[in-house]
Residue frames as qw, qx, qy, qz and C-alpha x, y, z in Angstrom:
[[0.000, 0.888, 0.461, 0.000, 0.00, 0.00, 0.00],
 [0.411, 0.450, -0.019, 0.792, 1.38, 3.41, -0.99],
 [0.295, -0.520, -0.452, 0.662, 1.75, 6.01, 1.72],
 [0.172, 0.875, 0.360, 0.275, -0.21, 9.19, 1.08],
 [0.489, -0.043, -0.134, 0.861, 2.12, 12.16, 1.11],
 [0.050, -0.878, -0.410, 0.243, 0.87, 15.48, 2.46],
 [0.457, 0.473, 0.129, 0.742, 1.80, 18.60, 0.48],
 [0.279, -0.541, -0.339, 0.717, 2.61, 21.59, 2.68],
 [0.255, 0.850, 0.364, 0.282, 0.95, 24.80, 1.54],
 [0.441, -0.380, -0.018, 0.813, 3.43, 27.66, 1.31],
 [0.279, 0.841, 0.453, 0.093, 1.56, 30.72, 0.16],
 [0.396, -0.332, 0.144, 0.844, 3.85, 33.28, -1.47],
 [0.339, 0.690, 0.587, 0.254, 1.06, 34.70, -3.64],
 [0.095, 0.920, 0.127, 0.358, 1.41, 38.33, -2.60],
 [0.396, -0.852, 0.336, -0.069, 4.49, 38.22, -0.35],
 [0.553, 0.542, -0.625, 0.102, 8.00, 36.78, -0.25],
 [0.008, -0.324, 0.811, -0.486, 7.69, 35.19, 3.18],
 [0.712, -0.367, -0.510, -0.315, 5.76, 32.61, 5.18],
 [0.254, -0.548, 0.556, -0.571, 5.60, 32.74, 8.97],
 [0.104, 0.079, -0.975, 0.182, 5.48, 29.69, 11.21],
 [0.451, 0.201, 0.490, -0.719, 1.87, 30.55, 12.12],
 [0.706, 0.387, -0.221, -0.550, 0.91, 29.32, 8.64],
 [0.493, 0.371, -0.785, -0.054, 3.14, 26.24, 8.80],
 [0.138, -0.219, 0.837, -0.482, 2.66, 24.84, 12.31],
 [0.697, 0.123, 0.365, -0.605, -1.05, 23.95, 11.88],
 [0.785, 0.420, -0.340, -0.303, -0.03, 21.76, 8.92],
 [0.280, 0.453, -0.822, 0.203, 2.58, 19.78, 10.87],
 [0.867, -0.292, 0.052, -0.400, 1.40, 16.49, 12.34],
 [0.371, -0.519, 0.770, -0.016, 3.53, 13.80, 14.03],
 [0.541, -0.013, 0.835, 0.097, 4.24, 10.61, 12.06],
 [0.611, 0.713, 0.272, -0.210, 3.05, 12.15, 8.79],
 [0.589, -0.071, 0.456, 0.663, 5.12, 11.98, 5.62],
 [0.225, 0.806, 0.098, -0.538, 5.28, 15.12, 3.52],
 [0.749, 0.575, 0.243, 0.222, 5.64, 15.49, -0.21],
 [0.593, -0.078, 0.118, 0.792, 8.77, 17.04, -1.69],
 [0.043, 0.739, 0.105, -0.664, 8.93, 20.81, -2.14],
 [0.593, 0.563, 0.451, 0.358, 8.19, 21.95, -5.70],
 [0.336, -0.427, 0.053, 0.838, 10.58, 24.83, -6.42],
 [0.084, 0.253, 0.560, 0.784, 8.89, 25.63, -9.74],
 [0.269, -0.717, -0.622, -0.161, 5.64, 26.11, -7.84],
 [0.436, -0.685, -0.250, 0.527, 7.33, 28.42, -5.35],
 [0.264, -0.488, 0.235, 0.798, 9.31, 30.55, -7.83],
 [0.597, 0.695, 0.219, -0.335, 7.45, 30.09, -11.09],
 [0.487, 0.732, -0.460, -0.121, 10.63, 29.08, -12.91],
 [0.986, -0.070, -0.070, 0.134, 13.27, 26.36, -13.06],
 [0.239, 0.815, -0.403, 0.341, 16.28, 28.49, -12.16],
 [0.587, 0.102, -0.683, 0.422, 18.99, 27.08, -9.86],
 [0.570, -0.744, -0.209, -0.279, 18.06, 27.10, -6.18],
 [0.381, 0.344, -0.570, 0.641, 20.31, 28.28, -3.33],
 [0.634, -0.639, -0.412, -0.140, 19.53, 27.89, 0.38],
 [0.159, 0.466, -0.522, 0.697, 20.72, 29.82, 3.43],
 [0.645, -0.496, -0.581, 0.018, 19.98, 28.30, 6.82],
 [0.475, -0.635, -0.277, 0.542, 19.89, 30.95, 9.56],
 [0.413, 0.641, 0.263, 0.592, 19.60, 34.19, 7.58],
 [0.340, -0.358, -0.303, 0.815, 19.73, 36.62, 10.51],
 [0.157, 0.652, 0.190, -0.717, 18.92, 40.12, 9.29],
 [0.700, 0.597, 0.391, -0.019, 18.97, 38.98, 5.66],
 [0.003, 0.849, -0.340, -0.404, 22.07, 40.92, 4.67],
 [0.339, -0.319, 0.815, 0.345, 23.79, 37.90, 3.13],
 [0.454, 0.390, 0.793, 0.118, 20.89, 36.45, 1.17],
 [0.291, 0.889, 0.230, -0.267, 19.82, 39.86, -0.12],
 [0.111, -0.735, 0.489, 0.457, 23.36, 40.57, -1.32],
 [0.290, -0.162, 0.870, 0.365, 23.69, 37.35, -3.32],
 [0.411, 0.587, 0.694, -0.064, 20.13, 37.43, -4.63],
 [0.214, 0.897, 0.017, -0.386, 20.76, 40.92, -6.02],
 [0.109, -0.610, 0.660, 0.425, 23.97, 39.74, -7.70],
 [0.075, -0.049, 0.955, 0.284, 22.38, 36.59, -9.15],
 [0.517, 0.210, 0.166, -0.813, 18.95, 37.51, -10.45],
 [0.693, 0.221, -0.533, -0.432, 18.77, 34.37, -12.61],
 [0.413, 0.009, -0.877, 0.246, 19.02, 32.15, -9.54],
 [0.582, -0.619, -0.296, -0.437, 16.53, 31.51, -6.73],
 [0.212, 0.302, -0.678, 0.636, 17.23, 31.89, -3.01],
 [0.661, -0.562, -0.417, -0.271, 15.39, 30.40, -0.04],
 [0.163, 0.428, -0.580, 0.673, 16.26, 31.56, 3.48],
 [0.657, -0.489, -0.569, -0.070, 15.28, 30.08, 6.84],
 [0.091, 0.367, -0.480, 0.792, 15.24, 31.79, 10.23],
 [0.408, -0.420, -0.804, 0.100, 13.58, 30.72, 13.49],
 [0.194, -0.444, -0.426, 0.764, 13.45, 34.11, 15.22],
 [0.239, 0.777, 0.561, 0.160, 10.50, 36.23, 14.11],
 [0.139, -0.924, -0.022, 0.355, 11.94, 39.56, 15.24],
 [0.378, -0.465, 0.556, 0.576, 15.09, 38.87, 13.21],
 [0.394, 0.283, 0.757, 0.438, 13.39, 37.58, 10.08],
 [0.168, 0.890, 0.397, -0.148, 11.19, 40.69, 9.98],
 [0.157, -0.786, 0.305, 0.514, 14.40, 42.67, 9.38],
 [0.364, -0.124, 0.779, 0.496, 15.35, 40.30, 6.58],
 [0.330, 0.636, 0.691, 0.096, 11.91, 40.69, 5.00],
 [0.065, 0.937, 0.116, -0.323, 12.17, 44.47, 5.01],
 [0.268, -0.592, 0.536, 0.539, 15.66, 44.32, 3.51],
 [0.351, 0.102, 0.830, 0.421, 14.65, 41.99, 0.69],
 [0.252, 0.774, 0.579, -0.038, 11.41, 43.86, -0.01],
 [0.053, -0.870, 0.086, 0.483, 13.34, 47.13, -0.22],
 [0.198, -0.421, 0.696, 0.547, 15.58, 45.57, -2.88],
 [0.740, 0.365, -0.036, -0.564, 12.51, 44.20, -4.66],
 [0.073, -0.385, 0.911, 0.128, 14.11, 40.76, -4.64],
 [0.800, 0.134, -0.092, -0.578, 11.68, 38.69, -6.69],
 [0.728, 0.263, -0.633, -0.003, 14.02, 35.69, -6.58],
 [0.076, 0.252, -0.764, 0.589, 13.92, 35.39, -2.76],
 [0.686, -0.461, -0.405, -0.391, 11.58, 33.42, -0.49],
 [0.024, 0.406, -0.671, 0.620, 11.92, 33.60, 3.29],
 [0.714, -0.343, -0.561, -0.242, 10.52, 31.01, 5.69],
 [0.295, -0.574, 0.479, -0.595, 10.15, 31.54, 9.44],
 [0.958, -0.182, 0.030, -0.219, 10.76, 27.94, 10.43],
 [0.622, -0.501, 0.571, 0.189, 13.45, 25.39, 11.23],
 [0.442, 0.630, -0.498, -0.401, 15.49, 24.95, 8.07],
 [0.125, -0.285, 0.950, -0.002, 16.52, 21.42, 9.05],
 [0.563, 0.326, 0.669, -0.361, 12.88, 20.31, 8.79],
 [0.591, 0.701, 0.029, -0.398, 12.53, 21.69, 5.28],
 [0.088, 0.595, -0.747, -0.284, 15.83, 20.29, 3.99],
 [0.416, 0.019, 0.905, -0.086, 14.27, 16.85, 4.39],
 [0.550, 0.604, 0.497, -0.293, 11.56, 17.94, 1.95],
 [0.233, 0.719, -0.409, -0.511, 13.90, 19.07, -0.82],
 [0.940, 0.332, -0.039, -0.070, 14.25, 16.72, -3.81],
 [0.765, -0.346, 0.323, 0.436, 17.59, 14.94, -3.95],
 [0.542, 0.047, 0.413, 0.730, 20.26, 16.58, -6.14],
 [0.156, 0.811, 0.506, 0.248, 18.24, 19.80, -6.39],
 [0.261, -0.938, -0.065, 0.219, 20.20, 22.53, -4.57],
 [0.577, 0.714, -0.157, 0.364, 22.91, 24.60, -6.21],
 [0.313, 0.390, -0.528, 0.687, 24.47, 25.99, -2.99],
 [0.590, -0.682, -0.431, 0.041, 23.89, 25.73, 0.75],
 [0.206, 0.568, -0.323, 0.728, 25.06, 28.58, 3.00],
 [0.674, -0.624, -0.388, 0.067, 25.35, 28.22, 6.79],
 [0.296, 0.613, -0.255, 0.686, 26.94, 31.28, 8.35],
 [0.002, 0.327, -0.600, 0.730, 28.01, 31.26, 12.00],
 [0.652, -0.392, -0.562, -0.324, 25.49, 28.69, 13.29],
 [0.576, -0.697, 0.201, -0.376, 24.74, 28.63, 17.01],
 [0.411, 0.455, -0.765, 0.196, 27.82, 26.89, 18.54],
 [0.825, -0.489, -0.169, -0.228, 26.01, 25.81, 21.73],
 [0.297, 0.670, -0.583, 0.350, 29.34, 26.32, 23.55],
 [0.556, -0.442, 0.575, -0.407, 28.47, 24.51, 26.78],
 [0.070, 0.268, -0.948, -0.154, 29.57, 20.90, 26.52],
 [0.319, 0.252, 0.850, -0.335, 26.23, 19.60, 27.77],
 [0.498, 0.652, 0.233, -0.522, 24.54, 21.43, 24.88],
 [0.067, -0.452, 0.691, 0.560, 26.90, 20.26, 22.11],
 [0.322, 0.238, 0.907, 0.127, 24.35, 17.67, 20.98],
 [0.322, 0.765, 0.423, -0.364, 22.11, 20.53, 19.83],
 [0.078, -0.547, 0.451, 0.701, 24.59, 21.64, 17.19],
 [0.719, 0.515, 0.061, -0.463, 23.17, 21.51, 13.69],
 [0.545, 0.641, -0.505, -0.193, 26.15, 20.26, 11.70],
 [0.681, -0.291, 0.667, -0.084, 26.33, 16.65, 12.79],
 [0.165, -0.215, 0.847, 0.457, 27.36, 13.95, 10.31],
 [0.311, 0.468, 0.827, -0.027, 23.76, 12.91, 9.71],
 [0.252, 0.856, 0.253, -0.374, 22.74, 16.43, 8.70],
 [0.038, -0.650, 0.528, 0.545, 25.86, 16.98, 6.58],
 [0.265, 0.040, 0.914, 0.305, 25.01, 13.75, 4.75],
 [0.304, 0.693, 0.628, -0.184, 21.48, 15.03, 4.23],
 [0.127, 0.834, -0.120, -0.523, 22.82, 18.28, 2.76],
 [0.159, -0.382, 0.775, 0.478, 25.04, 16.25, 0.45],
 [0.333, 0.338, 0.875, 0.094, 22.06, 14.19, -0.72],
 [0.260, 0.826, 0.428, -0.259, 20.07, 17.33, -1.56],
 [0.082, -0.733, 0.333, 0.587, 22.99, 19.06, -3.25],
 [0.785, 0.604, -0.037, -0.130, 23.31, 18.87, -7.04],
 [0.865, -0.033, 0.146, 0.478, 26.46, 17.25, -8.37],
 [0.475, 0.305, 0.030, 0.825, 29.23, 19.91, -8.44],
 [0.290, -0.845, -0.212, -0.396, 27.13, 22.03, -6.07],
 [0.360, 0.355, -0.518, 0.690, 28.68, 23.65, -2.99],
 [0.559, -0.727, -0.398, 0.039, 28.20, 23.96, 0.76],
 [0.255, 0.563, -0.296, 0.729, 29.65, 27.04, 2.47],
 [0.662, -0.634, -0.390, 0.085, 30.07, 26.97, 6.25],
 [0.260, 0.567, -0.342, 0.703, 31.60, 29.64, 8.49],
 [0.670, -0.677, -0.303, 0.003, 32.09, 29.45, 12.24],
 [0.160, 0.734, -0.416, 0.512, 34.26, 31.49, 14.59],
 [0.739, -0.511, 0.330, -0.289, 33.96, 28.90, 17.36],
 [0.163, 0.573, -0.798, -0.085, 37.14, 26.80, 17.28],
 [0.394, -0.082, 0.882, -0.244, 35.67, 23.74, 19.01],
 [0.689, 0.485, 0.377, -0.385, 32.68, 23.68, 16.66],
 [0.466, 0.719, -0.415, -0.307, 34.93, 24.10, 13.63],
 [0.001, -0.421, 0.907, -0.005, 37.02, 21.10, 14.64],
 [0.536, 0.159, 0.758, -0.336, 33.88, 19.07, 15.29],
 [0.658, 0.625, 0.037, -0.418, 32.55, 19.93, 11.81],
 [0.269, 0.633, -0.700, -0.193, 35.86, 18.77, 10.35],
 [0.225, -0.158, 0.949, -0.151, 35.47, 15.39, 12.09],
 [0.581, 0.376, 0.569, -0.445, 31.80, 15.11, 11.16],
 [0.541, 0.658, -0.247, -0.462, 32.62, 15.62, 7.48],
 [0.104, -0.465, 0.862, 0.174, 34.96, 12.63, 7.27],
 [0.425, 0.168, 0.888, -0.046, 32.17, 10.03, 6.82],
 [0.505, 0.734, 0.318, -0.324, 30.63, 12.11, 3.98],
 [0.586, -0.180, 0.502, 0.610, 32.99, 11.34, 1.05],
 [0.422, 0.671, 0.470, 0.388, 31.06, 13.15, -1.73],
 [0.089, -0.994, -0.058, -0.028, 31.90, 16.47, -0.03],
 [0.781, 0.075, -0.003, 0.620, 35.40, 17.57, -0.97],
 [0.253, -0.769, -0.073, 0.583, 37.19, 20.73, 0.16],
 [0.542, 0.807, 0.140, 0.190, 37.71, 23.33, -2.57],
 [0.109, -0.913, 0.389, -0.057, 40.85, 24.46, -0.77],
 [0.545, 0.446, -0.692, 0.156, 44.24, 22.76, -0.59],
 [0.073, 0.083, -0.834, 0.541, 43.50, 22.15, 3.09],
 [0.083, -0.475, -0.875, 0.048, 40.21, 21.19, 4.79],
 [0.060, -0.909, -0.412, 0.027, 39.29, 24.80, 5.64],
 [0.372, 0.505, -0.097, 0.773, 40.61, 28.34, 5.53],
 [0.372, -0.451, -0.534, 0.611, 40.97, 30.66, 8.53],
 [0.114, 0.369, 0.027, -0.922, 39.59, 33.69, 6.70],
 [0.611, 0.576, 0.464, -0.282, 36.54, 34.15, 4.50],
 [0.335, -0.189, 0.616, 0.688, 37.67, 33.63, 0.90],
 [0.142, -0.090, -0.544, -0.822, 35.76, 35.62, -1.76],
 [0.285, -0.502, -0.816, 0.033, 32.73, 35.71, 0.52],
 [0.173, -0.715, -0.154, -0.660, 30.36, 38.42, 1.69],
 [0.318, 0.010, -0.665, 0.676, 31.21, 39.58, 5.21],
 [0.347, -0.683, -0.579, -0.280, 28.02, 39.87, 7.24],
 [0.271, -0.792, 0.129, -0.532, 27.30, 42.22, 10.13],
 [0.878, -0.475, 0.057, -0.005, 28.08, 39.41, 12.59],
 [0.841, 0.153, -0.022, 0.519, 31.50, 38.90, 11.01],
 [0.264, 0.671, -0.065, 0.690, 32.28, 42.61, 10.99],
 [0.436, -0.740, 0.119, -0.498, 31.27, 43.09, 14.63],
 [0.791, -0.499, 0.290, -0.205, 32.34, 39.90, 16.38],
 [0.970, 0.134, 0.034, 0.202, 34.56, 37.59, 14.36],
 [0.363, -0.762, 0.397, 0.360, 38.33, 37.81, 14.66],
 [0.663, 0.656, -0.316, -0.172, 40.09, 37.71, 11.26],
 [0.334, 0.505, -0.785, 0.131, 42.30, 34.66, 10.97],
 [0.252, -0.137, 0.835, -0.469, 40.26, 32.79, 13.59],
 [0.741, 0.215, 0.032, -0.636, 37.51, 31.50, 11.29],
 [0.435, -0.003, 0.882, 0.180, 36.83, 27.93, 10.22],
 [0.523, 0.519, -0.074, -0.672, 35.62, 28.57, 6.67],
 [0.523, 0.026, 0.835, 0.170, 34.60, 25.49, 4.71],
 [0.549, 0.487, -0.228, -0.640, 33.88, 25.48, 0.99],
 [0.500, -0.088, 0.862, 0.013, 32.83, 21.98, 0.00],
 [0.488, 0.333, -0.456, -0.666, 32.01, 20.63, -3.43],
 [0.823, 0.037, 0.500, -0.266, 29.88, 17.57, -4.07],
 [0.294, 0.524, -0.710, -0.367, 31.83, 15.25, -6.31],
 [0.894, 0.019, 0.335, -0.295, 30.09, 12.00, -7.25],
 [0.036, -0.515, 0.803, 0.298, 32.68, 9.52, -8.41],
 [0.812, 0.190, -0.326, -0.445, 31.59, 6.84, -10.86],
 [0.704, -0.327, 0.620, -0.109, 31.75, 3.29, -9.62],
 [0.431, 0.502, -0.657, -0.362, 33.72, 1.16, -12.07]]
């Protein structure tokens, strides 16, 4: 017997955002959801890029403005913060941006495999207390999920200024062989050809960053 898949309704008809108030009533435990249809969301088949944790929207607005022939989806869990991102993107009239006030990790599961051009994760919460480390987003399981959703030759960009988290990410990447560093070493200690957000400008110490640029390389099995 085939399992009936539930399609989440994401209404971007007259706005570029959806708040959790519209999503939460649709979420039910033990229910399987249909894959997200990007053509339905954007009205085109342009490449799709995803930022998880958009903050004030400075980063996603910058790249969306530079790449008008690509689509950008941003996730943020804090309503007060995402409101700033909405205003920023609306001011730029960014028609290729969609913002979702919800946990990005939930939605990544709903992306079709091999469908995302780039993932961006900038300075994720490091949960610095050891007893909270398990809450960190970038565990091996999630990195593998990102790899599955990434198109071949697509990229994942990760930046953290928390040394312990950076080293943990490095270890967590080892069991995910399709993801290969674009640098000669596993990561760089400065942002390379990358937009420097407000957080970076205010808080990060140059030379103390773990900056990962990973490419998905699917090797043929002979």
